[in-house]
C-alpha positions, 0 to 999 in steps of 0.5 A, spaced: 260 819 431 252 820 430 251 813 435 255 817 440 251 823 440 244 819 441 247 815 446 249 821 449 243 825 449 239 818 451 243 818 458 242 826 459 234 824 458 236 818 463 239 823 468 234 828 468 229 823 469 232 820 475 234 827 478 226 829 478 225 823 481 230 824 486 228 831 488 220 830 487 220 823 491 218 820 484 211 821 487 211 829 489 213 826 496 207 824 498 208 821 505 214 825 507 214 831 512 213 837 509 219 842 509 219 848 514 215 854 511 219 861 510 219 865 516 219 871 512 211 874 512 207 878 507 201 877 510 200 875 517 200 872 522 206 868 521 205 861 521 209 855 522 208 847 521 207 846 528 201 851 527 198 847 522 198 840 526 191 837 528 188 839 521 189 838 514 192 844 510 194 847 503 200 850 501 199 854 495 205 856 492 204 862 487 206 869 484 203 875 482 207 874 475 204 867 473 198 868 469 195 861 472 196 863 479 191 869 477 186 864 474 187 860 481 187 866 486 179 867 486 178 859 487 183 859 493 180 865 496 172 862 496 175 856 499 179 860 505 172 863 506 168 857 506 173 853 511 171 856 517 177 852 521 176 846 519 183 846 514 188 851 513 191 855 507 197 858 507 200 862 500 207 862 499 209 868 494 214 864 490 220 868 487 216 874 486 217 882 488 214 884 494 210 890 491 207 885 486 205 880 492 201 885 496 198 887 490 196 880 488 193 880 495 189 886 495 186 884 488 184 877 490 182 879 497 186 873 500 185 874 508 189 868 510 197 868 512 201 869 506 209 867 507 214 870 502 220 865 498 223 871 494 229 867 492 225 860 491 229 856 497 222 853 500 219 852 493 225 848 490 225 843 497 218 840 494 222 840 487 216 843 483 217 846 476 211 850 475 206 855 478 201 854 482 203 848 485 199 846 492 202 842 497 196 838 501 198 836 508 195 831 512 193 833 520 200 830 522 204 835 517 205 829 512 205 831 504 198 828 502 198 830 495 201 835 490 196 839 485 200 842 480 196 848 475 190 851 477 185 848 482 178 849 483 175 849 490 172 842 488 179 840 487 181 843 494 176 840 497 177 833 494 184 833 496 182 836 503 177 830 504 182 825 502 188 828 506 183 828 512 
């Protein structure tokens, strides 16, 4: 009987690994076209994937209730102020209340477009499991990298150069 329990547990683990690889592409979806962005705007202007083509971009998924997101927020703000049009930054407030999101934007002085994914539909397409998660796009709108956890300006710059 114990052998069957171990076998069932092992098969469960294998199934979870297969699901993770299938939903995240095994490599975070690198090389695949990015998924459409949410249409709900938390802070304008509205932005679409077509608007981002022609230069690398960062799509930063975050939430006001997420301590690592609050840790990363000043770095995202510094980066966005320093890009001068060479790359784009788009924030996506993920599974958050609108008032919490707006308060977060004021607190950290974010001035770039921020969209809202209150039900997590758009983020789920990328298959990530923790916040913050940043999707790096190349100039053609393909996923160049997935950054998990808080990043520094240097981390973001390095990935943007690679996506260049």
